[in-house]
PLY file of the C-alpha trace (Angstrom):
ply
format ascii 1.0
element vertex 80
property float x
property float y
property float z
element edge 79
property int vertex1
property int vertex2
end_header
0.32 -0.12 -0.06
1.12 3.31 -0.83
1.19 6.23 1.62
0.48 9.56 0.10
3.14 12.17 0.51
1.46 15.42 2.71
3.92 17.63 0.53
1.92 16.70 -2.83
-1.52 17.80 -1.28
-1.22 20.99 -3.21
-0.49 18.87 -6.56
-3.50 16.26 -5.91
-5.92 19.23 -5.09
-5.10 20.61 -8.27
-5.84 17.20 -9.89
-9.35 17.03 -8.10
-10.28 20.07 -9.20
-9.58 19.35 -12.72
-10.94 16.30 -12.91
-14.52 18.45 -11.24
-14.23 20.27 -14.33
-13.92 17.21 -16.72
-16.49 15.30 -14.83
-18.85 18.47 -15.93
-17.83 18.78 -19.67
-18.41 15.25 -19.79
-21.76 15.39 -18.54
-22.53 18.48 -20.59
-21.08 16.55 -23.67
-23.53 13.20 -22.94
-20.18 11.09 -22.50
-21.72 8.83 -20.01
-18.60 6.40 -19.75
-16.19 8.72 -19.97
-17.92 10.30 -16.75
-18.15 7.60 -14.57
-14.21 6.78 -15.29
-13.50 10.31 -13.84
-15.93 9.95 -11.17
-13.67 6.75 -9.93
-10.64 9.25 -10.29
-11.79 11.35 -8.21
-12.96 9.11 -5.42
-9.00 7.91 -5.36
-8.21 11.36 -5.21
-10.88 12.46 -2.60
-9.54 9.46 -0.17
-5.77 10.01 -1.44
-6.82 13.62 0.65
-8.17 12.49 3.55
-5.17 9.86 3.77
-2.90 13.13 3.90
-4.91 14.59 6.35
-5.24 12.04 8.87
-1.37 11.17 8.53
-1.01 14.75 9.29
-2.92 14.94 12.40
-0.97 11.78 13.81
2.00 13.66 13.08
1.01 16.54 14.68
-0.20 15.24 17.55
2.05 13.81 20.71
1.28 10.81 22.69
2.65 11.07 26.24
3.71 7.52 27.31
4.55 8.44 30.78
7.86 7.83 32.90
7.70 4.41 34.73
9.07 4.89 38.66
11.44 2.88 40.15
9.18 0.31 41.55
7.76 0.06 38.36
10.97 -1.24 36.33
12.89 -2.69 39.19
12.50 -6.15 40.19
11.72 -7.01 43.97
13.42 -9.15 46.22
12.00 -9.86 49.90
13.07 -12.89 52.12
9.79 -13.71 53.92
0 1
1 2
2 3
3 4
4 5
5 6
6 7
7 8
8 9
9 10
10 11
11 12
12 13
13 14
14 15
15 16
16 17
17 18
18 19
19 20
20 21
21 22
22 23
23 24
24 25
25 26
26 27
27 28
28 29
29 30
30 31
31 32
32 33
33 34
34 35
35 36
36 37
37 38
38 39
39 40
40 41
41 42
42 43
43 44
44 45
45 46
46 47
47 48
48 49
49 50
50 51
51 52
52 53
53 54
54 55
55 56
56 57
57 58
58 59
59 60
60 61
61 62
62 63
63 64
64 65
65 66
66 67
67 68
68 69
69 70
70 71
71 72
72 73
73 74
74 75
75 76
76 77
77 78
78 79
């Protein structure tokens, strides 16, 4: 599975906008098959944008793993 690079987001937005224009043209001209193929490509572009946004959000959020205390990491040996 390929992960889209967030740096390519502006180019993908440009491609998506172009696809929207081409779909409108296909509908206007009555090119039904062409329009369906372009709609599939548009769905893929939108999915990639969602993936990019999710990756950016994950990278921006920090996860606090905490600092273990000595008692949590040291073994205990007791005589009973």
